[in-house]
C-alpha positions as CSV (number, residue, x, y, z in Angstrom):
1,M,108.9,-49.1,62.3
2,A,108.9,-50.7,65.7
3,L,106.1,-53.1,66.5
4,P,104.2,-52.5,69.8
5,V,105.0,-54.9,72.6
6,Y,102.2,-56.3,74.6
7,V,102.9,-57.6,78.1
8,K,100.5,-60.3,79.2
9,R,99.4,-59.7,82.8
10,Q,99.5,-62.8,85.0
11,R,96.1,-63.8,86.1
12,E,95.5,-63.4,89.8
13,A,94.4,-66.4,91.7
14,P,90.9,-65.9,93.2
15,I,90.5,-65.3,96.9
16,L,88.1,-68.2,97.3
17,S,90.4,-70.8,95.7
18,L,91.2,-74.4,96.5
19,A,94.7,-73.4,97.7
20,N,93.4,-70.9,100.2
21,G,90.8,-73.3,101.4
22,A,93.5,-75.9,101.9
23,R,95.6,-73.5,104.0
24,V,92.6,-72.7,106.2
25,A,91.9,-76.4,106.6
26,E,95.5,-77.0,107.6
27,M,95.3,-74.2,110.2
28,V,92.1,-75.6,111.7
29,V,93.4,-79.2,111.8
30,G,96.8,-78.2,113.2
31,G,95.2,-76.1,115.9
32,L,92.8,-78.8,116.9
33,L,95.6,-81.4,117.1
34,L,97.7,-79.1,119.2
35,I,94.9,-78.5,121.7
36,S,94.1,-82.2,121.8
37,L,97.7,-82.9,122.6
38,F,97.6,-80.4,125.5
39,E,94.4,-81.8,126.7
40,L,95.9,-85.3,126.7
41,V,99.1,-84.3,128.6
42,L,97.5,-81.8,131.1
43,H,94.2,-83.7,131.5
44,Y,91.7,-80.9,130.9
45,N,88.9,-80.3,128.5
46,V,88.5,-77.0,126.7
47,A,84.8,-77.8,125.9
48,D,83.9,-78.6,129.6
49,P,80.2,-77.5,129.9
50,N,80.6,-76.8,133.6
51,L,83.4,-74.4,132.9
52,W,81.6,-72.5,130.1
53,A,78.4,-72.3,132.2
54,R,80.4,-70.1,134.7
55,Y,83.0,-68.5,132.4
56,G,81.1,-68.1,129.2
57,I,79.7,-64.6,130.1
58,S,83.1,-63.3,131.0
59,Y,84.6,-64.7,127.8
60,V,82.0,-63.0,125.6
61,R,82.5,-59.7,127.5
62,G,86.2,-60.0,127.1
63,F,86.0,-60.9,123.5
64,W,83.9,-57.9,122.6
65,G,86.1,-55.7,124.8
66,T,89.2,-56.9,123.0
67,L,87.6,-56.3,119.6
68,G,86.7,-52.8,120.7
69,Y,90.3,-52.0,121.7
70,I,91.6,-53.5,118.5
71,A,89.1,-51.4,116.4
72,F,90.3,-48.3,118.3
73,V,94.0,-48.9,118.4
74,L,94.7,-50.3,114.9
75,P,93.5,-47.3,112.8
76,V,95.0,-44.7,115.3
77,S,98.4,-46.4,115.3
78,V,98.5,-46.7,111.5
79,A,97.5,-43.0,111.2
80,L,100.2,-42.0,113.7
81,G,102.8,-44.2,112.0
82,F,102.0,-42.9,108.5
83,A,102.1,-39.2,109.6
84,A,105.3,-39.7,111.6
85,G,107.0,-41.6,108.8
86,W,106.0,-39.0,106.3
87,A,107.2,-36.2,108.5
88,R,110.4,-38.1,109.2
89,V,111.5,-37.9,105.6
90,S,110.3,-34.3,105.2
91,R,112.8,-31.6,104.2
92,H,111.3,-29.3,106.8
93,R,113.0,-29.6,110.2
94,L,109.9,-28.4,112.0
95,L,108.3,-31.6,110.9
96,A,111.3,-34.0,110.9
97,W,112.6,-33.1,114.4
98,P,109.4,-33.6,116.4
99,S,108.8,-36.8,114.4
100,A,112.2,-38.1,115.2
101,A,111.8,-37.2,118.9
102,Y,108.4,-39.1,119.0
103,I,109.9,-42.2,117.4
104,D,113.0,-42.3,119.5
105,F,111.0,-41.8,122.8
106,F,108.4,-44.5,122.3
107,R,110.9,-47.0,120.8
108,G,113.1,-46.5,123.9
109,V,110.4,-46.7,126.6
110,P,108.9,-50.1,127.6
111,L,105.3,-50.6,126.5
112,I,104.0,-51.3,130.0
113,V,105.7,-48.1,131.4
114,A,104.1,-46.0,128.7
115,I,100.7,-47.5,129.4
116,L,101.2,-47.1,133.1
117,F,101.9,-43.4,132.9
118,A,99.1,-42.8,130.4
119,F,96.7,-44.7,132.7
120,L,97.6,-42.9,135.9
121,Y,98.4,-39.4,134.6
122,G,97.1,-39.2,131.0
123,V,93.7,-37.7,132.1
124,D,95.5,-34.8,133.7
125,F,96.6,-33.6,130.2
126,V,93.1,-33.7,128.8
127,P,91.3,-30.3,129.2
128,Q,88.2,-30.2,131.2
129,R,86.2,-29.0,128.2
130,I,87.2,-32.0,126.2
131,Q,86.3,-34.3,129.1
132,F,82.9,-32.7,129.4
133,F,82.4,-33.0,125.7
134,L,83.3,-36.7,125.7
135,E,81.0,-37.4,128.6
136,D,78.0,-35.5,127.2
137,A,78.3,-36.3,123.5
138,L,79.9,-39.8,123.5
139,G,78.9,-41.0,127.0
140,V,82.5,-41.5,128.1
141,S,82.6,-41.6,131.9
142,A,85.4,-40.4,134.0
143,S,86.2,-44.0,135.0
144,T,86.5,-45.0,131.3
145,L,88.8,-42.2,130.3
146,P,92.0,-43.7,131.8
147,Y,91.6,-46.8,129.7
148,I,91.2,-44.7,126.6
149,M,94.4,-42.9,127.5
150,A,96.1,-46.3,128.0
151,A,94.9,-47.4,124.6
152,L,96.2,-44.2,123.1
153,A,99.6,-44.9,124.6
154,L,99.5,-48.4,123.1
155,A,98.7,-46.9,119.7
156,A,101.4,-44.3,120.0
157,H,104.0,-47.0,121.0
158,S,103.1,-49.1,117.9
159,G,102.9,-46.0,115.7
160,A,106.5,-45.3,116.4
161,Y,107.5,-48.7,115.0
162,Q,105.1,-48.3,112.1
163,A,106.6,-44.9,111.3
164,E,110.0,-46.5,110.6
165,I,108.2,-49.0,108.4
166,F,106.6,-46.2,106.4
167,R,109.9,-44.2,106.4
168,A,111.7,-47.2,104.8
169,G,108.9,-47.4,102.3
170,F,109.2,-43.7,101.3
171,Q,113.0,-43.9,101.1
172,S,112.8,-47.1,98.9
173,I,111.3,-45.0,96.0
174,P,114.1,-43.9,93.7
175,R,114.4,-40.1,93.4
176,G,114.4,-40.5,89.6
177,Q,110.8,-41.5,89.6
178,V,109.8,-38.2,91.3
179,E,111.9,-36.3,88.8
180,A,110.3,-38.2,86.0
181,G,106.8,-37.3,87.3
182,E,107.8,-33.6,87.5
183,A,109.2,-33.8,84.0
184,L,105.7,-35.0,82.8
185,G,104.1,-32.0,84.5
186,L,103.0,-33.5,87.7
187,R,102.9,-31.3,90.8
188,H,104.5,-32.3,94.1
189,F,101.1,-33.4,95.5
190,Q,100.3,-35.3,92.3
191,S,103.7,-37.1,92.4
192,M,103.1,-38.1,96.0
193,R,99.6,-39.4,95.1
194,Y,100.3,-41.2,91.9
195,V,103.9,-42.2,92.1
196,I,105.2,-42.4,95.7
197,L,102.2,-43.4,97.9
198,P,101.1,-46.5,95.9
199,Q,104.6,-47.9,95.9
200,T,105.2,-47.0,99.5
201,F,101.9,-48.7,100.5
202,R,102.9,-51.9,98.5
203,L,106.4,-52.0,100.0
204,S,105.2,-51.4,103.6
205,L,102.4,-54.1,103.7
206,P,104.6,-57.1,104.6
207,P,106.3,-55.6,107.7
208,L,103.2,-53.7,108.6
209,G,101.2,-57.0,108.8
210,N,103.8,-58.3,111.3
211,E,103.5,-55.1,113.4
212,L,99.7,-55.2,113.4
213,A,99.7,-58.8,114.5
214,V,102.0,-57.9,117.5
215,L,99.7,-54.9,118.3
216,I,96.7,-57.2,118.5
217,K,98.4,-59.3,121.0
218,D,99.7,-56.3,122.9
219,T,96.2,-55.2,123.7
220,S,96.3,-57.9,126.4
221,V,98.6,-55.7,128.4
222,L,95.6,-53.5,129.1
223,G,94.2,-56.3,131.1
224,A,96.9,-55.8,133.7
225,F,95.2,-52.4,134.5
226,G,91.7,-53.9,134.9
227,A,90.5,-53.3,131.3
228,S,87.4,-55.4,130.3
229,E,89.1,-57.6,127.7
230,L,90.0,-61.2,127.4
231,V,93.1,-61.4,129.5
232,G,91.9,-59.0,132.2
233,L,88.5,-60.8,132.7
234,A,90.2,-64.2,132.5
235,S,92.7,-63.3,135.3
236,E,89.8,-62.1,137.4
237,F,87.9,-65.3,136.9
238,T,90.9,-67.6,137.5
239,Q,91.6,-65.9,140.8
240,Q,88.2,-67.3,142.0
241,I,89.0,-70.9,141.0
242,P,89.9,-73.1,144.0
243,I,93.6,-74.0,144.3
244,S,92.8,-77.7,144.9
245,G,90.2,-79.8,143.3
246,G,89.0,-80.7,139.8
247,E,88.3,-77.1,138.9
248,L,92.1,-76.3,138.9
249,V,92.4,-77.7,135.4
250,W,90.0,-75.0,134.2
251,Q,93.1,-72.7,134.3
252,F,94.6,-74.6,131.3
253,A,91.3,-74.7,129.5
254,I,90.7,-70.9,129.9
255,W,94.1,-69.9,128.7
256,S,94.0,-72.3,125.8
257,A,90.8,-70.8,124.7
258,I,92.2,-67.3,124.9
259,A,95.4,-68.3,123.1
260,L,93.3,-69.8,120.3
261,T,91.2,-66.6,120.1
262,Y,94.2,-64.4,119.7
263,F,95.6,-66.8,117.1
264,V,92.5,-66.6,115.0
265,M,92.4,-62.8,115.2
266,T,96.0,-62.3,114.2
267,Y,95.7,-64.9,111.5
268,L,92.7,-63.1,110.0
269,V,94.4,-59.8,110.0
270,T,97.6,-61.1,108.4
271,R,95.6,-63.0,105.7
272,V,93.7,-59.8,104.9
273,L,97.0,-58.0,104.4
274,R,98.3,-60.8,102.3
275,L,95.3,-60.4,100.1
276,L,96.0,-56.7,99.8
277,E,99.6,-57.5,98.9
278,R,98.3,-59.7,96.0
279,R,95.8,-57.0,95.0
280,F,98.4,-54.3,94.7
281,R,101.2,-56.5,93.4
282,T,103.0,-55.1,90.4
283,P,104.2,-57.6,87.7
284,G,107.9,-57.5,87.3
285,L,108.6,-56.2,90.8
286,E,108.1,-59.4,92.8
287,V,110.9,-60.7,95.0
288,V,112.6,-64.0,94.2
289,S,111.1,-67.0,96.0
290,L,113.7,-69.3,97.4
């Protein structure tokens, strides 16, 4: 009679651990040292009270505007990428062909061109009924709609790359696991839910985190079209700074503050995804650390 084998599950390190706190402290100290070096070489002060007395309101507006675009673009892009990636591996050509066309188009078009066309002509493709509904129900004015279309183009552009990430995740699951699920009596939907999707999600998290970090920084492209976000409002403010005089060094301080802000946002998103990786890690399926 065979004895049962018990596999001891490795204990997960807590999120609020000393190691994680040390990493955060290293990040903060490294960022402060880098800014201090720039201040020493370029002779400016990020914490100049005169600068923030004039620029502070624009920075706060731009910060909240950037967060608003990120909150809109991230979930839309992930939804588009997941749907397109799922359709890309579908056996039905009516799903696979449009998905392939969408992916190939947005991967082959420069981001700024896609945003430009969406900003200038995207509103023409929105029916009048939907425009009236958005204005009456959500308070979206006609002047705001072009920026929403530009944000949708940004989400669609990133979604094309995320679709390939999810496609690779789907195709990484051995066919034998699906057949094993069917042998146990699972239906196709149940096999997708309990066998394929959990593993696809786990395998897609590392490259997805990289793409989302890039997407957060790409929201700055919207500032080139006058969007009320960090880069757009900073460019508008710096154009008012005199070319000569002591205020010229404010240019370095402003862009250093914006760079630090984007760094913190991308760091937080990537850390959250790293925590999700640890949460859904499967013992025995880890990669080898070199």
